[in-house]
C-alpha positions as CSV (number, residue, x, y, z in Angstrom):
1,M,-19.5,5.6,-14.9
2,E,-20.4,5.4,-18.6
3,R,-17.5,7.7,-19.5
4,F,-15.0,5.0,-18.2
5,K,-14.4,2.1,-20.5
6,V,-12.8,-0.9,-18.8
7,L,-9.7,-2.2,-20.6
8,Q,-8.6,-5.0,-18.3
9,E,-8.9,-6.3,-14.7
10,L,-5.7,-5.5,-12.7
11,G,-6.6,-7.3,-9.4
12,D,-9.3,-8.6,-7.1
13,G,-9.1,-8.3,-3.4
14,T,-11.3,-8.7,-0.3
15,C,-12.7,-5.2,-0.4
16,G,-12.8,-4.4,-4.1
17,S,-11.6,-5.1,-7.6
18,V,-9.3,-2.8,-9.6
19,F,-9.5,-2.2,-13.4
20,K,-7.5,-0.4,-16.0
21,A,-9.9,2.0,-17.8
22,I,-9.9,4.9,-20.2
23,N,-11.9,8.1,-19.6
24,S,-13.8,8.6,-22.9
25,D,-14.0,12.4,-22.3
26,T,-10.3,13.1,-21.7
27,Y,-8.7,9.8,-23.0
28,D,-6.8,9.6,-19.8
29,I,-5.8,6.1,-18.6
30,V,-7.0,5.6,-15.0
31,A,-7.3,2.8,-12.4
32,V,-10.8,2.2,-11.2
33,K,-11.4,0.5,-7.9
34,K,-14.9,-0.9,-7.4
35,M,-15.8,-1.6,-3.8
36,K,-17.6,-4.9,-3.2
37,R,-20.0,-3.7,-0.4
38,K,-22.9,-1.4,-1.1
39,F,-23.0,2.3,-0.1
40,Y,-26.5,3.7,0.4
41,Y,-25.5,7.2,1.5
42,W,-22.9,9.7,0.3
43,E,-21.8,10.3,3.9
44,E,-20.8,6.6,4.2
45,C,-18.4,7.1,1.2
46,M,-16.8,10.2,2.5
47,N,-16.3,8.8,6.0
48,L,-14.1,6.0,4.7
49,R,-10.6,6.3,6.1
50,E,-9.2,5.7,2.7
51,V,-11.1,8.6,1.2
52,K,-10.4,10.9,4.1
53,A,-6.7,10.1,4.1
54,L,-6.2,10.5,0.4
55,C,-8.2,13.8,0.2
56,K,-5.7,15.3,2.7
57,M,-2.6,14.3,0.8
58,N,-1.0,15.8,-2.2
59,H,2.5,14.4,-2.7
60,P,4.4,13.0,-5.7
61,N,5.0,9.7,-3.8
62,I,1.4,9.1,-2.8
63,I,-1.2,7.8,-5.3
64,K,-3.6,10.5,-6.4
65,L,-7.3,9.9,-5.9
66,K,-8.9,11.8,-8.8
67,E,-12.6,11.1,-8.2
68,V,-15.1,9.3,-5.9
69,V,-18.2,8.1,-7.7
70,R,-21.3,6.5,-6.2
71,E,-23.7,5.0,-8.7
72,K,-26.7,2.8,-8.0
73,N,-25.2,2.2,-4.5
74,D,-21.9,1.0,-6.0
75,L,-18.8,3.0,-5.0
76,F,-15.9,3.6,-7.3
77,F,-12.5,5.2,-6.7
78,I,-10.8,6.8,-9.7
79,F,-7.0,6.8,-9.3
80,E,-4.2,7.9,-11.5
81,Y,-2.9,4.8,-13.4
82,M,0.5,3.3,-12.5
83,E,2.1,0.6,-14.8
84,Y,3.6,-1.8,-12.2
85,N,3.8,-2.6,-8.5
86,L,7.2,-3.2,-6.9
87,Y,6.6,-6.9,-6.5
88,Q,6.1,-7.3,-10.3
89,I,9.3,-5.4,-10.9
90,M,11.2,-7.6,-8.5
91,R,9.8,-10.8,-10.0
92,G,10.7,-9.7,-13.5
93,Q,14.2,-8.3,-12.6
94,E,16.9,-10.4,-14.3
95,K,19.8,-8.7,-12.6
96,L,20.4,-7.2,-9.2
97,F,19.1,-3.7,-8.5
98,S,21.9,-1.0,-8.7
99,E,22.7,1.0,-5.6
100,D,21.3,4.1,-7.3
101,E,18.0,2.3,-8.0
102,I,17.7,1.1,-4.4
103,R,18.6,4.5,-3.1
104,S,16.0,6.2,-5.3
105,F,13.2,3.8,-4.3
106,M,14.1,4.0,-0.6
107,S,14.1,7.8,-0.7
108,Q,10.7,7.9,-2.4
109,V,9.1,5.5,0.1
110,L,10.4,7.5,3.0
111,Q,9.3,10.8,1.6
112,G,5.8,9.5,1.0
113,L,5.7,8.1,4.5
114,A,6.9,11.3,6.1
115,H,4.2,13.3,4.2
116,M,1.6,10.8,5.3
117,H,2.6,11.0,9.0
118,R,2.7,14.8,8.9
119,N,-0.9,14.7,7.6
120,G,-2.0,12.5,10.5
121,Y,-2.2,9.0,9.1
122,F,-0.2,5.8,9.1
123,H,-0.6,3.1,6.5
124,R,-0.6,-0.4,8.3
125,D,-0.3,-2.4,5.0
126,L,3.0,-1.4,3.4
127,K,4.3,-4.1,1.1
128,P,5.8,-4.3,-2.4
129,E,2.4,-4.9,-4.0
130,N,1.2,-1.5,-2.6
131,L,4.2,0.4,-3.9
132,L,3.3,1.4,-7.5
133,V,5.9,2.4,-10.1
134,T,5.8,4.2,-13.5
135,N,9.0,5.5,-15.1
136,D,11.0,5.0,-11.9
137,V,8.5,7.2,-9.9
138,L,7.2,5.3,-6.9
139,K,3.9,6.0,-5.1
140,I,2.4,4.5,-2.0
141,A,-1.1,3.1,-2.6
142,D,-4.0,1.2,-1.0
143,F,-5.0,3.2,2.1
144,G,-7.8,0.8,3.1
145,L,-6.2,0.0,6.5
146,A,-5.0,3.5,7.2
147,R,-5.5,4.9,10.7
148,E,-5.3,8.4,12.2
149,V,-2.1,9.1,14.1
150,S,-4.2,10.8,16.7
151,S,-6.4,7.6,17.3
152,L,-5.7,5.6,20.4
153,P,-5.0,1.8,20.7
154,P,-6.0,-0.9,21.0
155,Y,-5.9,-1.4,17.2
156,T,-6.8,-4.3,15.0
157,E,-4.2,-7.1,15.7
158,Y,-4.3,-8.8,12.3
159,V,-3.1,-6.1,9.9
160,S,-0.6,-5.9,7.1
161,T,0.6,-8.8,5.1
162,R,2.4,-11.5,7.2
163,W,5.7,-11.3,5.5
164,Y,6.1,-7.6,6.1
165,R,4.7,-7.2,9.6
166,A,6.6,-5.2,12.2
167,P,7.6,-7.4,15.3
168,E,4.8,-6.0,17.5
169,V,2.2,-6.8,14.9
170,L,3.7,-10.2,14.2
171,L,3.4,-11.0,17.9
172,Q,-0.3,-10.0,17.6
173,S,-0.1,-7.0,19.9
174,S,-3.0,-4.5,19.6
175,I,-0.8,-1.7,21.0
176,Y,1.4,-0.2,18.3
177,S,2.2,3.1,16.7
178,P,2.9,4.7,13.3
179,A,6.4,3.4,13.7
180,I,5.3,0.1,12.3
181,G,5.3,1.8,8.9
182,T,9.1,2.1,9.0
183,F,9.6,-1.7,9.2
184,L,9.2,-2.4,5.5
185,P,11.6,0.5,4.4
186,N,14.2,-0.8,6.9
187,H,14.4,-4.2,5.1
188,L,13.6,-3.0,1.6
189,P,17.4,-3.1,0.7
190,Y,17.4,-6.8,1.5
191,I,14.2,-7.4,-0.6
192,F,15.9,-5.5,-3.5
193,L,19.1,-7.5,-3.2
194,L,17.5,-10.9,-2.8
195,S,14.4,-10.3,-4.8
196,L,12.4,-11.8,-2.0
197,S,11.5,-10.9,1.6
198,L,13.7,-12.0,4.4
199,F,10.6,-13.1,6.1
200,L,9.1,-15.1,3.3
201,S,8.0,-18.5,4.7
202,L,5.2,-20.9,4.5
203,F,4.5,-21.2,8.2
204,Y,3.9,-18.6,10.9
205,I,6.2,-20.3,13.4
206,L,9.1,-20.4,10.9
207,E,8.7,-16.6,10.4
208,F,8.7,-16.1,14.2
209,V,11.9,-18.2,14.5
210,I,13.6,-16.2,11.7
211,L,12.6,-12.9,13.2
212,I,13.9,-13.8,16.7
213,T,17.1,-15.2,15.2
214,I,17.8,-12.0,13.3
215,L,17.0,-9.9,16.4
216,L,19.3,-12.0,18.6
217,D,22.1,-11.7,16.1
218,F,21.6,-8.0,16.1
219,I,21.6,-7.7,19.9
220,L,24.5,-10.1,20.4
């Protein structure tokens, strides 16, 4: 990892930390994700769902994994660098998104999802923070919770960020399908128009009431 010089920390999560870095050989700007747990065998690294999923995918709307590096039992993922995530853009937006901007972002999310599902994976943690953007090009990132479409339930009940969970996941069901990945795209227009999620709330019960109210309004 000596050829990568860290420029700044971009984020710190449960499983790893992400840094902006420069490759001293090529001068490319990259994003380096350092995993927090130790990996003692190369097979462990290559069996990670995130690695297996990204190695199968090559699409303009899915983040590109450039390298996997294991050094002194530390594991690093080298990704292409993206300037912003969608949440940052929404927070900094001073005016409403135009219809063309919303249409473009929606199209890119759906194309990325379609490619992912065709290649046998579903994401399980779609949220604005995991949609990365540079020059209006959007890419789906963070496949740490990805599962194979061919796998059988029961699945983990507590997945995805609370505000963007599909109804079956919000109700803590362990039986769900790749269709949960379409829930965020379905209400992305509202997020764009309001600059916040319809389901943003401080308490789980309030979220549940909001969701049921919206579903009842739709049915009735």
